[in-house]
Every structure is written in C-alpha cells, then in structure tokens.
C-alpha positions in Angstrom: 0.0 0.0 0.0 1.4 3.4 -0.9 2.1 6.0 1.8 -0.6 8.3 0.6 -3.2 5.6 0.7 -2.3 4.7 4.3 -2.5 8.3 5.3 -5.9 8.8 3.8 -7.2 5.7 5.6 -5.8 7.1 8.9 -7.6 10.4 8.3 -4.4 12.5 8.3 -4.7 13.3 4.6 -8.1 14.8 5.1 -6.6 17.3 7.5 -8.5 15.9 10.5 -5.5 16.3 12.9 -4.8 20.1 12.9 -3.8 20.7 16.6 -0.7 19.6 18.4 -2.5 19.9 21.8 -6.2 19.7 22.9 -8.3 22.8 22.5 -9.8 24.0 25.7 -12.2 26.9 26.2 -12.6 29.8 28.7 -15.8 30.4 30.6 -17.0 32.5 27.7 -16.6 29.6 25.3 -13.7 31.1 23.3 -11.1 28.5 22.3 -7.6 29.0 23.7 -4.7 28.2 21.4 -1.0 28.7 22.1 1.4 29.1 19.2 5.1 29.0 19.9 8.4 28.4 18.2 8.4 24.6 18.7 12.2 24.3 18.7 12.8 27.0 21.4 15.0 30.0 22.0 18.5 30.9 23.1 18.7 32.4 26.6 19.2 35.9 25.4 16.6 35.8 22.6 13.4 37.8 22.3 10.8 35.2 23.3 7.2 35.5 22.4 4.2 33.3 21.8 0.8 34.0 20.4 -2.3 33.3 22.4 -5.6 33.0 20.6 -8.7 33.7 22.7 -9.8 35.7 25.7 -7.3 35.5 28.6 -5.3 38.0 30.6 -2.4 36.1 32.2 0.1 33.4 31.3 2.5 31.2 33.1 5.7 29.4 32.1 6.1 26.0 33.8 9.1 23.8 34.2 8.3 20.9 31.8 9.2 18.1 34.3 8.2 19.5 37.6 5.3 21.9 36.5 6.9 24.5 38.8 5.9 28.1 37.8 9.2 29.8 36.7 7.6 32.9 35.1 4.3 34.7 35.0 3.1 37.8 33.4 0.2 39.6 31.7 -0.6 39.0 28.0 -0.4 41.9 25.6 -3.6 43.7 24.5 -6.0 41.8 22.3 -5.9 42.6 18.6 -7.7 41.2 15.6 -5.6 39.9 12.7 -7.5 39.9 9.4 -5.1 37.5 7.8 -6.1 34.7 10.2 -9.5 35.8 11.4 -8.3 35.6 15.0 -8.2 37.8 18.0 -4.8 37.3 19.5 -2.5 38.4 22.3 1.3 38.3 22.6 2.9 36.5 25.5 6.3 38.1 26.0 8.7 36.2 28.2 12.0 37.6 26.8 13.4 38.2 30.3 13.3 34.4 31.1 16.9 33.5 30.5 17.0 30.3 32.4 18.0 27.2 30.4 15.7 24.1 30.5 12.5 22.6 29.0 9.3 24.6 29.6 5.6 24.9 28.8 3.3 27.8 28.6 0.0 27.7 30.4 -3.0 29.9 29.6 -6.5 29.4 30.9 -6.0 25.7 31.6 -4.4 25.1 28.2 -0.8 24.0 28.1 1.5 24.3 25.2 3.9 21.6 24.0 7.4 21.6 25.5 10.0 24.0 24.1 13.7 24.5 25.1 15.7 27.5 26.2 19.4 26.7 25.7 22.4 28.1 23.9 22.8 27.2 20.2 19.2 25.9 20.2 19.1 26.0 16.4 22.4 24.2 15.7 21.0 20.8 14.6 18.2 22.5 12.6 20.7 24.6 10.7 22.9 21.6 9.9 19.8 19.7 8.7 18.8 22.6 6.5 22.2 22.4 4.7 22.3 18.6 4.6 18.9 18.7 2.7 20.9 20.0 -0.4 22.9 16.8 -0.4 19.7 14.8 -0.6 18.9 16.8 -3.7 22.1 16.1 -5.7 21.4 15.2 -9.3 23.6 12.6 -10.9 24.8 11.1 -7.6 23.9 7.9 -5.7 23.3 8.7 -2.1 25.1 6.1 0.0 23.8 5.0 3.4 27.0 6.2 5.0 25.9 9.7 4.3 22.2 9.5 3.6 21.1 6.9 6.2 17.6 5.7 5.5 17.3 8.1 2.6 20.0 6.3 0.5 19.0 6.0 -3.1 20.3 5.2 -6.6 21.7 7.9 -8.9 19.3 9.6 -11.3 19.7 12.1 -14.1 23.4 11.9 -15.0 22.7 14.7 -17.6 25.7 13.7 -19.7 23.4 13.5 -22.8 21.3 16.7 -22.8 19.7 18.0 -26.0 19.8 21.5 -27.3 16.2 22.6 -27.5 15.1 24.6 -30.6 14.8 27.7 -28.4 18.5 27.4 -27.4 20.0 26.5 -30.8 23.0 28.3 -32.2 25.3 27.9 -35.2 27.8 25.9 -33.2 25.1 24.1 -31.1 22.2 23.4 -33.5 18.9 21.9 -32.4 19.2 18.3 -31.3 22.9 18.4 -30.6 24.0 16.9 -27.3 26.0 18.5 -24.5 27.0 17.3 -21.0 25.6 19.3 -18.0 25.9 17.0 -14.9 25.6 17.6 -11.2 23.5 20.4 -9.7 20.6 20.3 -7.3 17.1 19.3 -8.1 15.2 22.6 -7.8 12.1 21.7 -5.8 9.6 18.9 -5.7 10.5 18.1 -9.3 13.7 16.9 -10.9 14.6 19.8 -13.1 17.4 22.4 -12.7 16.8 26.1 -13.2 19.5 28.8 -13.5 17.6 31.7 -11.9 16.6 29.8 -8.8 20.0 28.1 -8.5 21.7 31.5 -8.6 19.8 33.1 -5.7 20.2 29.8 -3.7 23.9 29.6 -4.0 24.3 33.3 -3.5 22.3 33.2 -0.3 24.3 30.3 1.0 27.6 31.9 0.1 26.5 35.1 1.8 25.8 33.1 4.9 29.3 31.7 4.7 30.9 35.1 4.2 28.9 36.7 7.0 29.3 33.9 9.5 32.5 32.1 8.7 33.2 31.0 12.3 29.9 29.1 12.4 29.8 27.7 8.9 33.4 27.1 8.3 33.8 24.1 10.6 30.5 22.2 10.2 30.8 18.4 9.7 27.8 17.6 7.4 28.8 14.0 6.8 29.0 14.3 3.0 31.4 12.5 0.7 33.7 15.5 0.6 34.0 15.9 4.4 37.6 16.1 5.6 39.0 17.4 2.3 40.2 20.6 3.9 37.4 22.7 2.4 34.4 23.7 4.5 31.6 21.2 3.9 29.1 23.9 3.1 31.4 25.1 0.2 31.8 21.5 -1.0 28.0 21.2 -1.2 27.5 24.5 -2.9 30.2 23.6 -5.4 28.2 20.6 -6.6 25.6 23.1 -7.9 28.1 25.7 -9.1 29.8 23.2 -11.3 26.5 22.4 -13.0 25.8 26.2 -13.4 29.2 26.6 -15.2 28.2 23.8 -17.6 25.1 25.8 -18.6 27.2 28.6 -20.2 27.8 28.3 -23.9 31.6 28.1 -24.3 31.4 29.8 -27.7 29.6 33.0 -26.8 29.2 33.2 -23.0 25.4 33.0 -23.1 23.6 31.1 -20.4 20.8 28.6 -20.8 17.7 29.3 -18.6 17.0 25.8 -17.5 17.7 22.1 -17.9 14.5 20.1 -18.0 12.4 17.4 -19.3 9.5 18.6 -21.5 6.9 17.7 -18.8 7.0 17.0 -15.1 7.6 13.4 -14.4 5.5 11.2 -12.0 6.0 10.7 -8.3 8.9 8.4 -8.6 12.5 8.1 -7.6 15.2 9.9 -9.7 16.6 6.7 -11.2 13.2 5.8 -12.7 12.8 9.0 -14.7 14.4 8.4 -18.1 12.7 11.2 -20.1 14.8 13.1 -22.5 16.4 16.3 -21.0 16.9 19.7 -22.7 18.6 23.0 -22.2 16.2 25.7 -23.0 16.8 29.3 -24.3 19.5 31.7 -23.4 18.2 34.7 -21.4 19.5 38.0 -20.0 18.2 37.0 -16.6 20.2 33.7 -16.6 23.3 35.4 -17.8 23.2 38.2 -15.2 22.2 35.8 -12.4 25.1 33.5 -13.3 27.4 36.5 -13.4 26.4 37.6 -9.9 26.7 34.1 -8.4 30.1 33.3 -10.1 31.6 36.7 -9.2 30.7 35.9 -5.5 32.0 32.4 -5.8 35.3 33.6 -7.2 36.1 35.4 -4.0 34.6 32.8 -1.6 36.6 29.9 -3.1 39.8 31.8 -3.8 41.5 30.7 -0.5 40.7 27.1 -1.1 41.0 26.6 -4.8 42.5 29.5 -6.8 42.1 27.8 -10.1 38.4 27.3 -9.5 38.1 30.9 -8.4 39.6 32.1 -11.7 37.2 29.8 -13.6 34.3 31.4 -11.8 35.4 34.9 -12.4 36.0 34.2 -16.1 32.5 32.8 -16.4 31.1 35.8 -14.7 32.9 38.3 -17.0 31.9 36.3 -20.1 28.2 36.2 -19.0 28.3 40.0 -18.3 29.7 40.6 -21.8 27.0 38.5 -23.4 24.3 40.4 -21.4 25.7 43.7 -22.7 25.2 42.4 -26.2 21.8 41.0 -25.5 20.4 43.2 -22.7 16.6 42.5 -23.1 16.0 38.8 -23.7 13.3 37.6 -21.3 12.3 34.0 -21.0 9.4 32.8 -23.2 8.2 29.4 -22.4 8.3 27.2 -25.6 5.0 25.6 -26.5 6.4 22.0 -26.0 7.9 22.7 -22.5 5.5 22.5 -19.5 7.9 22.8 -16.6 8.6 25.8 -14.3 9.3 29.1 -16.0 11.1 31.4 -13.5 10.3 34.2 -15.9 11.3 37.9 -15.7 9.2 40.3 -13.6 8.8 43.5 -15.7 11.0 44.5 -18.6 13.9 46.5 -17.2 16.1 43.7 -15.7 17.1 46.5 -13.2 17.7 44.3 -10.2 19.7 41.7 -12.2 22.0 44.4 -13.6 22.6 45.8 -10.1 23.2 42.4 -8.5 25.7 41.4 -11.1 27.5 44.7 -11.1 27.6 44.8 -7.3 29.2 41.3 -7.0 31.7 42.0 -9.7 32.7 45.3 -8.0 33.3 43.6 -4.7 35.4 40.8 -6.2 37.4 43.0 -8.4 37.8 45.7 -5.7 36.2 48.4 -8.0 33.9 51.3 -7.3 30.2 50.4 -7.6 28.6 52.7 -10.1 25.4 50.8 -10.9 22.1 52.4 -10.1 20.3 50.9 -7.0 16.7 49.8 -7.8 14.2 52.0 -6.0 12.4 51.1 -4.0 14.6 48.2 -2.9 12.7 45.0 -2.5 13.0 42.1 -0.1 15.3 39.4 -1.7 13.7 36.5 -3.6 14.4 34.5 -6.8 13.1 37.4 -8.9 15.2 40.0 -7.2 18.7 39.8 -5.8 19.4 43.5 -5.4 18.9 43.7 -1.6 21.2 40.6 -1.1 23.8 42.4 -3.2 23.4 45.5 -1.0 24.1 43.4 2.1 27.3 42.1 0.5 28.4 45.6 -0.6 27.9 46.8 3.0 29.6 43.8 4.5 32.7 44.4 2.5 32.9 48.2 2.9 31.0 51.4 3.3 28.7 52.9 0.7 26.4 55.6 2.0 24.0 55.4 -0.9 23.6 51.6 -0.6 23.3 52.0 3.2 20.5 54.5 2.9 18.4 52.4 0.5 18.9 49.3 2.5 17.8 51.0 5.8 14.7 52.4 4.1 13.7 48.8 3.3 14.6 47.5 6.8 12.7 50.3 8.5 9.6 49.6 6.5 9.7 46.0 7.6 10.3 47.0 11.3 7.3 49.3 11.2 5.1 46.5 9.8 6.4 44.0 12.4 5.8 46.4 15.4 2.3 47.1 14.3 1.3 43.5 13.5 -1.0 41.6 15.9 1.1 38.5 15.2 4.4 40.4 15.5 5.5 39.7 12.0 6.5 41.9 9.1 4.5 40.0 6.5 0.7 39.9 6.0 0.5 39.0 2.4 0.6 35.3 1.3 1.7 33.8 -1.9 3.6 30.8 -3.3 6.6 30.3 -0.9 5.2 32.6 1.8 7.5 31.1 4.4 10.5 32.2 2.5 9.1 35.7 2.5 9.1 35.7 6.3 12.7 34.5 6.4 14.0 36.8 3.7 12.5 39.7 5.6 14.1 38.3 8.8 17.4 38.3 6.9 17.0 42.0 6.0 16.0 42.8 9.6 19.0 40.9 11.1 21.4 42.6 8.8 20.0 46.0 9.8 20.7 44.9 13.4 24.2 44.1 12.3 24.6 47.6 10.8 23.1 49.5 13.6 23.3 47.4 16.8 19.7 48.3 17.6 17.9 45.4 19.3 14.5 46.2 17.7 15.7 44.8 14.3 17.0 41.7 16.0 13.8 41.1 17.9 11.8 41.6 14.7 13.9 39.1 12.8 13.5 36.6 15.6 9.7 37.0 15.6 9.6 36.3 11.8 11.8 33.3 12.3 9.5 32.0 15.0 6.7 32.0 12.4 8.1 29.2 10.3 8.8 27.0 13.4 5.3 27.1 14.8 4.2 30.6 15.9 1.6 30.8 13.1 -2.1 30.2 12.7 -1.7 26.7 11.3 0.2 25.4 14.4 2.8 23.7 12.1 6.5 23.9 12.4 7.0 24.1 8.6 10.4 22.3 8.7 10.3 18.6 8.1 11.6 16.6 11.1 11.8 19.6 13.5 8.9 20.4 15.9 5.9 18.8 17.5 3.7 19.1 14.4 5.5 19.0 11.1 4.7 18.5 7.4 4.5 14.8 6.6 3.3 14.8 3.0 5.4 17.5 1.2 5.0 17.8 -2.5 8.4 16.2 -3.2 9.0 13.3 -5.5 11.8 11.5 -3.5 9.8 11.7 -0.3 6.8 10.2 -2.0 8.6 7.7 -4.2 10.5 6.0 -1.4 9.1 3.5 1.1 9.9 5.7 4.2 7.0 7.1 6.2 8.8 10.3 7.2 9.8 12.8 4.5 13.4 13.7 4.0 14.4 15.9 7.1 15.5 19.5 6.9 13.2 20.9 4.2 11.1 24.0 4.6 7.5 23.7 3.2 6.2 26.6 1.1 3.5 27.8 3.5 0.1 29.4 3.4 -1.0 30.5 -0.1 -4.6 31.4 -0.8 -4.0 32.1 -4.5 -3.9 28.6 -5.9 -6.4 26.3 -4.4 -7.1 24.1 -7.4 -4.1 21.9 -6.8 -6.0 19.7 -4.3 -9.5 21.1 -4.9 -10.7 24.2 -3.1 -13.0 22.2 -0.9 -10.1 20.7 1.0 -8.8 24.2 2.0 -11.2 24.6 4.9 -10.3 28.2 5.9 -11.1 31.4 4.0 -8.2 33.2 5.7 -4.9 33.7 3.9 -2.7 32.8 6.8 -4.5 29.4 7.2 -4.5 28.5 3.5 -2.2 25.5 3.9 -2.6 21.8 3.4 -0.2 19.1 4.5 -1.0 17.0 1.4 1.1 15.7 -1.4 -1.3 17.3 -3.9 -0.8 20.8 -2.5 2.2 22.0 -4.5 1.0 25.6 -3.9 1.5 25.3 -0.2 3.4 22.1 0.6 6.2 21.9 -2.0 9.9 22.5 -1.0 12.5 24.4 -3.0 16.2 25.1 -2.8 15.9 28.9 -2.5 13.5 28.5 0.5 16.0 26.3 2.2 18.9 28.6 1.4 17.2 31.5 3.3 16.4 29.1 6.1 20.2 28.4 6.3 21.0 32.1 6.4 18.4 33.1 8.9 19.3 30.2 11.2 23.0 30.9 11.4 22.3 34.6 11.6 20.5 34.0 14.9 23.1 31.5 16.0 25.8 34.2 15.5 24.6 36.8 17.8 
C-alpha cells in the first residue's frame, strides 16, 4: 500500500489532525490556542508566543516539575484579518534560564520547548544537509544519507539543445553534457535563476558567519578534504551552473529540464529526455552575480576554480551587454517551471551582477540601485547584493536604500497583531518571512539596535510554529511538522517520514485548485495551507527557500 493511501485511511490526509494539543475553552466559550516556536529559544533571545482567545495572564512552567518559573500579563487583544483571530502576545523575553518549559493559559498547556544556547544548531545543519539529498547525478550512500540512501538519477551527460536554445555551433538536437547540480524543488529539473539566488544566499551566509559555517561536519562524501563542507555542497551546484554557459559566446541557458513534469517516482526511474532551453539575459546576469561571488569565496581554497568562476562571470556580463533585453518565453512544448522575468527592465539583475563584480574586483560600484529596494527572492537579488556591498565596505547610498527597506519591515512588524512583518501570502510565503528576517537581522548588524534583531526573531518563529496553522514548517523539527510534502523523492521511497530539513512553502490562498478548493477549509490567507502531497501551492519544497532558512538560522546563532 502506498504511503498516501495509508495516510488517507488514517484520516491524516483529510486534515483531521490540525492541533498539536487539545483545545480548551474559557468560561466565555472562546477556544484558547497557544502558538510557539516549537524548537525553542536561546537564553538571550526575544521570546514571544501567540495566544488566541480571551485571557489576561500566562504562566511558564518547568516541563518536568510543573513548577511556575515565570508569570506575566498578556499583551492587548488585537484582531488579525489574515487569520480571522483575536490574539494576544505572550512576551517572556526576560526568562533566560535554560531548560525545558511549557506555557499555560486558561487551563491550556503548550507543547514543550527548550531554552538553551545554540538551540538551532542541529536544525541549521539539517537545512544544509537537505541539499545533499537533492544532488542530481549522484547515488546517495547509506554512510551519508542513512535511511534516505538511493540510486543515482539524471546523470545529464546527454542533454539535448532545444530549438529555443539552438545556435550555429550548437544546433537543435545536438548533445551537451551538463551534470551535477541540485534538483530545484519537488521536481527533478534544474533552473539557473533559482540556483543563482540559492547559492548566493548560502555563500553570503558563509561570508557573513564564517566562524559558524566554516567548521561544520555535514557527513557528506567530501567531508575532511580541507574545504568547509558547506562550500563543497555549494560547489556541486556551481559546477552544474558553469556547464550551462555556452563556451562559444558566453550566453547562459535558462534551465535544464524534461518537457513535462515526471511522475511521483525516484530519480533513477525517470528516463525522459532532458533539454537545455533558451538563453536569457536573466540567466546570464544571475550566473554573473553568483560566479563573481564564488570567485572570492573559493579563492582561499581553490585559486584555479576561483579564476574559472570569475572568467565565467565576466563572459556572462559581456553576453548580457550584447543581449540586454532577452526575457524568458516558455516554448509551447515545454511545460515545466518558468522562472520568468518580472517587468522588462532587468534593473535588479544588472545591479546584482555589477555589485558582486565590483566587490570581487575591488572596483567602485557605479550601478544604479533599484528603487524602491525589494526584499530578496528569486526574482530580485538586489537587496542581497546591498548586504554584501555593505559587509565588504562602506557605501552611503547603498546603506540609505537598505535601511529604508529595513525600517519599513520593522514598522510592519511592530504594528502587527502577530508580531511579523508580512501579512500577504503567496507561493513560498514562508521564504518571504525568512527573507524579511534576513534583512532585519542585517539591519541589526549595521546599527546594533535590538529592535531589528527582535523583529527578525519573531519572523523566524513563524516558520517554526508561531503561526495560525500550528505547524513547524520544517520537516523533522517540531511537535507538528509536514508529513506529506510535494516532493518526488519523499513520495517515491518507502519511508513514512519525508526527508528531514526541508522548509515547506507555507500558506498561499491564490492557488487552491491543486487539491481542490473544498479541502482548503479556511477562507483566511494565513491558514490556507494543506499538509497534502497534492498541495504543490503550499506544501512543496524548494532550494531557494532552504537557502534562506540556512542564512536566517545561522544569523540567529551568530549573535
């Protein structure tokens, strides 16, 4: 019997188990729900929980003895339109004692959580290790993958040039080799645009927190080679990205894909033909930015590879200068993800590439900063580039633009009934919370003002359980976690639990046809989430979402 069938029979797949603790009611009949970061907090962290319902006070209990260790008033009640709830904030930031605890409100008790130093260390390592599970063209051995060992799939040594990518030297139907790389999301395709922001976010984490990330033992095949494990893992994808550049003209293919999404099967069972599709300005500039950054990051460990990356970046820049306005257009015979261009100016891509080149080549940055600056995502790497510019030196113009963005997020967070800077929900909404947390944390790094740090922590708490669904959205971490992610390896294997360390996309009210709208039992955006395989709109995973999980986790560990 397949896993999904077993889960349907158990009632889980119909969403019948939505609470990680029993719901009790006050005398007025209002349900009391307590939402917390299910992993916990460091002793010096800002510590808050959300209480839904009418109550005035809360207690913190020692989890083993039930001794009261802290008590205080709840914050004022506020209605949050995104969830349809009246909520209060329980603030216990001054509790710095290490141990295991529970929150009690009106007879309702939360699950246990921990207060301890480095409370997110294992989570952070798992978030990076997830990328190893997504290696294309590699068998995952039990020594490194444990129960999730599998055969190799998609060697990509015989990849066809699609008609949209044809050139004089590489005509339609000719074959190239483009191995390695990470599978992008729940599918088995590889996309340049999303790969670029993913490796850039991870390399930025390494640059910003080298003491934490430089010595991690991830138990991957390259461990012990004298190079930080995180850089070994990132290189697996960088080498694929380099193979996506046409050696003749420097142009960069937008994606490597089959013509259609394959079934819910293991990688080695998918034998569909694979193609590189279209060269685009977006792909060229994104590769330029990522390779310029890689050149400086890898220089101390492998100067030859560093030079290769810088050469690729410069050739991609030159191609983009010759072809500055080529947006991706999905060919009629290709049905996989697009990662298309937003708008027509390519403004953020030009700035991102120029900024990373300027840092690596120690040149003055003259590129125009996009205004207003947007929170980083796969469509827009400009703010991430600003962070790297400011990390490596002073630039008053960049600083001003970045702080305008950070201050707008802080204002939203401080006025939010849920204490978060995001109240709009779309595909990958959990990554929006974390990208905003990254911006807020970096503002704290620039200014030393605790308000930014506390706001970043509160956004981070969201994805680990302090949200209206009650889920910790990371597989394998928390009291109530996704079990049925839209992810081919986790469905195709015979293991009940999904691969650990993946961040599910999160609430998204805009695409309810994936499972059928009837299964989405809440009209509220912040509750539009289903822990079902069919819910690719809310329950898929993706490398860019995990990359920002890595950054935000180690940012909080670094303070």
